[in-house]
C-alpha positions as CSV (number, residue, x, y, z in Angstrom):
1,M,30.0,-7.1,-1.2
2,K,32.1,-4.9,1.0
3,A,30.8,-3.6,4.1
4,S,30.9,0.0,2.8
5,D,28.7,-0.8,-0.1
6,P,25.0,0.1,-0.1
7,M,22.6,-2.8,0.4
8,H,21.4,-4.0,-2.9
9,E,17.7,-3.2,-3.5
10,I,15.1,-4.7,-6.0
11,T,12.4,-2.9,-7.6
12,L,9.0,-4.7,-7.7
13,S,5.3,-3.7,-8.3
14,L,2.9,-3.4,-5.3
15,N,-0.6,-3.2,-6.2
16,G,0.4,-1.4,-9.5
17,E,2.8,1.1,-7.9
18,P,6.7,0.7,-7.8
19,A,8.2,-0.5,-4.5
20,R,11.7,-0.9,-3.5
21,L,13.1,-3.7,-0.9
22,P,16.4,-4.9,0.1
23,E,17.5,-8.0,-2.0
24,G,16.4,-11.5,-0.4
25,T,13.5,-9.8,1.6
26,P,10.9,-12.6,2.4
27,L,7.3,-12.0,1.6
28,A,6.4,-12.1,5.4
29,Q,8.8,-9.4,6.1
30,A,7.8,-7.3,3.3
31,L,4.1,-7.3,4.3
32,E,5.1,-6.2,7.8
33,A,7.0,-3.3,6.3
34,W,4.1,-2.3,4.2
35,G,1.7,-2.5,7.0
36,Y,-0.1,-5.8,6.2
37,G,1.5,-7.7,9.1
38,E,-1.6,-8.5,11.2
39,R,-4.1,-7.9,8.7
40,R,-6.0,-10.9,6.9
41,V,-5.0,-10.5,3.2
42,A,-4.8,-12.4,0.1
43,V,-1.5,-12.3,-1.7
44,A,-0.7,-13.1,-5.5
45,I,2.8,-13.0,-6.7
46,N,3.0,-12.7,-10.7
47,D,-0.4,-13.6,-11.0
48,A,-0.2,-16.8,-8.8
49,F,-1.8,-17.2,-5.3
50,A,0.8,-17.5,-2.6
51,P,-0.5,-19.3,0.2
52,R,0.1,-17.8,4.0
53,S,2.0,-21.0,4.7
54,T,4.8,-20.1,2.2
55,W,5.2,-16.3,3.2
56,S,8.3,-16.7,5.4
57,E,10.0,-18.9,2.8
58,R,9.1,-16.8,-0.4
59,T,11.9,-14.7,-1.3
60,L,10.8,-11.6,-3.5
61,G,12.8,-11.1,-6.6
62,E,13.5,-8.1,-9.0
63,G,10.4,-7.1,-11.2
64,D,7.9,-9.5,-9.1
65,R,4.3,-8.3,-9.3
66,I,2.7,-8.2,-5.9
67,D,-1.1,-7.8,-5.6
68,I,-2.5,-7.6,-2.1
69,V,-6.4,-7.9,-1.3
70,A,-7.9,-7.1,1.9
71,P,-11.4,-7.7,2.8
72,V,-13.5,-4.6,3.3
73,G,-15.9,-4.5,6.1
74,G,-19.5,-2.9,5.7
75,G,-23.0,-2.9,6.9
């Protein structure tokens, strides 16, 4: 890729809504960008649970379906 070429982006689904990220983005970095960095969440990629221990190594790809569930406090 030439330096003048725009960065290649992928399109994926985030909780049922379209989202775009730079190609090769790790899940951990994507969660930070989406505002989930410090939150306790559960993540599924293409209907499979993604353990937190894999988030830094798991690279997101074109068409992936990401579902994020965060606990809701109440009282």
